[in-house]
C-alpha positions in Angstrom: 125.3 91.7 116.2 122.8 90.1 113.8 120.1 92.4 115.1 122.3 95.4 114.3 122.9 94.2 110.8 119.2 93.6 110.2 118.4 97.0 111.6 120.9 98.7 109.3 119.4 96.7 106.4 116.0 98.0 107.2 117.3 101.6 107.4 119.0 101.3 104.1 116.0 99.8 102.3 113.7 102.5 103.8 116.0 105.2 102.7 116.2 103.7 99.2 112.4 103.5 99.0 111.8 107.0 100.3 114.6 108.5 98.1 113.0 106.8 95.1 109.7 108.4 95.9 111.0 111.9 96.6 114.8 112.5 96.5 115.3 115.3 99.1 116.5 115.8 102.7 113.1 114.7 104.2 113.9 111.0 103.3 117.1 111.2 105.3 115.3 112.9 108.2 112.5 110.4 108.3 114.9 107.4 108.3 117.0 109.1 111.0 113.8 109.5 113.1 112.8 105.9 112.4 116.2 104.6 113.5 116.2 106.0 117.0 112.7 105.1 118.2 112.5 102.9 121.2 110.5 100.0 119.7 113.1 99.7 116.8 116.0 99.6 119.3 114.2 96.8 121.2 113.9 94.9 117.9 117.7 95.1 117.6 118.4 93.8 121.1 115.7 91.1 121.5 116.4 88.0 119.4 112.8 86.7 119.4 111.7 89.7 117.2 114.0 88.8 114.3 111.0 87.3 112.5 109.3 90.7 112.5 112.6 92.3 111.3 112.9 89.9 108.4 109.3 90.5 107.5 109.9 94.2 107.5 112.9 93.8 105.2 110.9 91.7 102.8 108.1 94.2 102.8 110.4 97.0 102.0 112.0 95.1 99.2 108.6 94.3 97.7 107.4 97.9 98.1 110.5 99.2 96.4 110.1 96.8 93.5 106.4 97.8 93.2 107.3 101.4 93.0 109.9 100.8 90.3 107.5 98.6 88.4 104.4 100.8 88.4 105.7 104.3 88.7 109.1 104.3 87.1 107.9 101.9 84.3 110.7 99.3 84.8 108.5 96.4 83.7 110.7 93.4 83.8 109.2 90.0 84.6 111.8 89.3 87.3 110.5 92.3 89.3 107.1 90.5 89.6 108.8 87.4 90.8 110.8 89.3 93.3 107.6 91.1 94.6 105.8 87.8 94.9 108.7 86.1 96.7 109.3 89.0 99.1 105.7 89.4 100.0 105.3 85.6 100.5 108.3 85.5 102.9 107.0 88.6 104.7 103.6 86.9 105.2 105.1 83.7 106.6 108.0 85.1 108.8 
């Protein structure tokens, strides 16, 4: 159950990032393709791969915040802190 929740979180964050970059149907199609690949399904069912899943979640959070900071011009200081925190957790998980 935890693996499914983490997998859905990854899909939501990936969709959010891709939709921020280019809001069209290709973002949805790419996330759909990503969601049904065999290695991703194995990451849902195998509990020892949750560290990789958490690292991917943190990486997507950091990348989304980087996109908003540099491209969209939303230059708040808390975004920098969130980027640093998310990348730090991604490196050590």
